[in-house]
One Martini backbone bead per residue (centre of mass of N, CA, C, O) as a GRO file, in nm:
protein
  143
    1MET     BB    1   7.157   2.888   4.176
    2PRO     BB    2   6.893   2.921   3.997
    3LEU     BB    3   6.736   3.201   3.846
    4SER     BB    4   6.419   3.387   3.832
    5LYS     BB    5   6.203   3.607   3.659
    6ILE     BB    6   5.931   3.809   3.682
    7SER     BB    7   5.709   3.919   3.476
    8THR     BB    8   5.456   4.138   3.387
    9LYS     BB    9   5.288   3.851   3.314
   10HIS     BB   10   5.381   3.632   3.537
   11GLN     BB   11   5.632   3.509   3.415
   12VAL     BB   12   5.847   3.213   3.400
   13THR     BB   13   6.173   3.103   3.370
   14ILE     BB   14   6.325   2.805   3.305
   15PRO     BB   15   6.602   2.682   3.358
   16LYS     BB   16   6.778   2.477   3.157
   17GLU     BB   17   6.881   2.264   3.367
   18VAL     BB   18   6.597   2.205   3.479
   19PHE     BB   19   6.449   2.139   3.218
   20GLU     BB   20   6.637   1.894   3.152
   21GLU     BB   21   6.620   1.729   3.415
   22LEU     BB   22   6.288   1.710   3.376
   23ARG     BB   23   6.214   1.670   3.075
   24LEU     BB   24   6.103   1.907   2.934
   25LYS     BB   25   5.851   2.062   2.726
   26VAL     BB   26   5.710   2.234   2.505
   27GLY     BB   27   5.375   2.253   2.646
   28ASP     BB   28   5.387   2.174   2.912
   29LEU     BB   29   5.248   2.105   3.224
   30LEU     BB   30   5.198   2.302   3.530
   31GLU     BB   31   5.167   2.284   3.856
   32VAL     BB   32   5.056   2.540   4.089
   33VAL     BB   33   5.192   2.571   4.428
   34ALA     BB   34   5.121   2.691   4.740
   35ASP     BB   35   5.387   2.648   5.007
   36LYS     BB   36   5.493   2.804   5.264
   37GLY     BB   37   5.609   3.047   5.065
   38ARG     BB   38   5.602   2.865   4.813
   39VAL     BB   39   5.675   2.753   4.476
   40ASN     BB   40   5.530   2.485   4.302
   41LEU     BB   41   5.639   2.289   4.024
   42ILE     BB   42   5.433   2.041   3.856
   43PRO     BB   43   5.451   1.805   3.649
   44GLN     BB   44   5.218   1.719   3.383
   45ARG     BB   45   5.058   1.431   3.251
   46VAL     BB   46   4.865   1.425   2.965
   47VAL     BB   47   4.601   1.213   2.865
   48ALA     BB   48   4.427   1.113   2.621
   49GLN     BB   49   4.097   1.052   2.575
   50ALA     BB   50   3.869   0.856   2.489
   51PRO     BB   51   3.589   0.854   2.356
   52ALA     BB   52   3.280   0.818   2.428
   53VAL     BB   53   3.052   0.583   2.409
   54ARG     BB   54   2.765   0.483   2.256
   55LEU     BB   55   2.463   0.384   2.424
   56SER     BB   56   2.212   0.209   2.457
   57LYS     BB   57   1.974   0.127   2.672
   58LYS     BB   58   2.046  -0.171   2.675
   59GLU     BB   59   2.353  -0.130   2.718
   60GLN     BB   60   2.328   0.022   2.986
   61THR     BB   61   2.202  -0.213   3.137
   62LEU     BB   62   2.433  -0.414   3.086
   63LEU     BB   63   2.657  -0.243   3.217
   64LEU     BB   64   2.544  -0.237   3.502
   65SER     BB   65   2.551  -0.542   3.540
   66ALA     BB   66   2.853  -0.578   3.486
   67ARG     BB   67   2.958  -0.403   3.716
   68GLN     BB   68   2.835  -0.573   3.945
   69LYS     BB   69   2.976  -0.841   3.873
   70ILE     BB   70   3.268  -0.743   3.885
   71ALA     BB   71   3.262  -0.655   4.179
   72ALA     BB   72   3.190  -0.936   4.290
   73ILE     BB   73   3.435  -1.088   4.182
   74ASN     BB   74   3.647  -0.907   4.330
   75LYS     BB   75   3.529  -0.972   4.621
   76ASP     BB   76   3.366  -1.277   4.553
   77MET     BB   77   3.411  -1.532   4.353
   78ILE     BB   78   3.248  -1.778   4.471
   79ASN     BB   79   2.969  -1.574   4.500
   80SER     BB   80   2.953  -1.536   4.189
   81THR     BB   81   2.886  -1.402   3.857
   82GLY     BB   82   2.913  -1.407   3.540
   83LEU     BB   83   2.904  -1.305   3.230
   84THR     BB   84   2.752  -1.238   2.961
   85PRO     BB   85   2.813  -1.192   2.638
   86GLU     BB   86   2.669  -0.914   2.627
   87GLU     BB   87   2.811  -0.786   2.871
   88ALA     BB   88   3.100  -0.820   2.765
   89ASP     BB   89   3.069  -0.650   2.510
   90VAL     BB   90   2.995  -0.384   2.655
   91ALA     BB   91   3.239  -0.369   2.850
   92ALA     BB   92   3.443  -0.350   2.617
   93LYS     BB   93   3.328  -0.104   2.470
   94ALA     BB   94   3.360   0.072   2.754
   95ARG     BB   95   3.640  -0.025   2.892
   96LEU     BB   96   3.604  -0.212   3.153
   97ILE     BB   97   3.731  -0.426   2.967
   98ASP     BB   98   3.931  -0.626   2.802
   99PRO     BB   99   3.873  -0.754   2.497
  100ASP     BB  100   4.092  -0.997   2.531
  101GLN     BB  101   3.929  -1.078   2.831
  102LYS     BB  102   3.630  -1.170   2.813
  103TYR     BB  103   3.635  -1.475   2.881
  104TRP     BB  104   3.701  -1.447   3.192
  105TRP     BB  105   3.404  -1.312   3.263
  106LEU     BB  106   3.259  -1.551   3.195
  107GLU     BB  107   3.068  -1.793   3.333
  108GLU     BB  108   3.215  -2.039   3.225
  109TRP     BB  109   3.493  -1.948   3.345
  110GLN     BB  110   3.405  -1.888   3.644
  111GLN     BB  111   3.351  -2.176   3.726
  112GLY     BB  112   3.652  -2.255   3.730
  113GLU     BB  113   3.747  -2.038   3.930
  114ARG     BB  114   3.572  -2.134   4.167
  115GLU     BB  115   3.694  -2.416   4.188
  116VAL     BB  116   3.980  -2.327   4.250
  117GLU     BB  117   3.917  -2.161   4.503
  118ARG     BB  118   3.796  -2.392   4.667
  119ASN     BB  119   4.041  -2.579   4.660
  120TYR     BB  120   4.233  -2.383   4.797
  121LYS     BB  121   4.070  -2.336   5.063
  122GLU     BB  122   4.067  -2.667   5.114
  123GLY     BB  123   4.358  -2.788   5.019
  124ASN     BB  124   4.320  -2.902   4.705
  125PHE     BB  125   4.654  -2.942   4.669
  126LYS     BB  126   4.974  -2.960   4.496
  127VAL     BB  127   5.318  -2.944   4.552
  128PHE     BB  128   5.594  -2.909   4.341
  129ASP     BB  129   5.945  -2.928   4.296
  130ASN     BB  130   5.894  -3.014   3.986
  131ALA     BB  131   5.816  -3.081   3.661
  132LYS     BB  132   5.853  -3.388   3.658
  133ASP     BB  133   5.651  -3.452   3.887
  134PHE     BB  134   5.410  -3.325   3.752
  135LEU     BB  135   5.407  -3.501   3.493
  136LYS     BB  136   5.375  -3.768   3.641
  137SER     BB  137   5.092  -3.699   3.764
  138LEU     BB  138   4.976  -3.695   3.455
  139LYS     BB  139   5.103  -3.924   3.281
  140LEU     BB  140   5.326  -3.794   3.051
  141SER     BB  141   5.563  -3.952   3.176
  142PRO     BB  142   5.797  -4.162   3.204
  143SER     BB  143   5.897  -4.363   3.484
   0.00000   0.00000   0.00000
C-alpha cells in the first residue's frame, strides 16, 4: 500500500504508481472531499468553455423564442412549431443548436416530422422484412 506524507504546506505527493494508474498529468485538478474520516481525491477534467457570444436586443428576443420552441418540440413534437430562419440562426450562434442541424429545427422541416409522428402514432406505416421488399413497394425495382 503506497503511503504519502503531508508536508508543512499541507501538500501531499501522489505515489507514482497511483499517478500513472489514474493517468494523471502535472497541472491536473483534484477535487478534495472529506468523507467519514477519509480524504478522497477525485480527478476533475476541466474543459475550456467558448466565450459567450454577444447578442443584440433583437437577437436576445429571438433566442428566447427559439428556446421556447425547442423545448416544445422536445416535449410534444406534434403540437409544436418549428423555428423561423432568424431564430435558427441565433440559436446556432448561441450554440443552443448545432449549426449543421439548423434545417431540422426549421418549421418547414418540422411539418414533415409532425406528419411522420402522426402516422406512427396512428399505425400508418409498414414494416418490411428486407430491402428488396421495401424497394418493390416503391416500384423502383423490377418485379
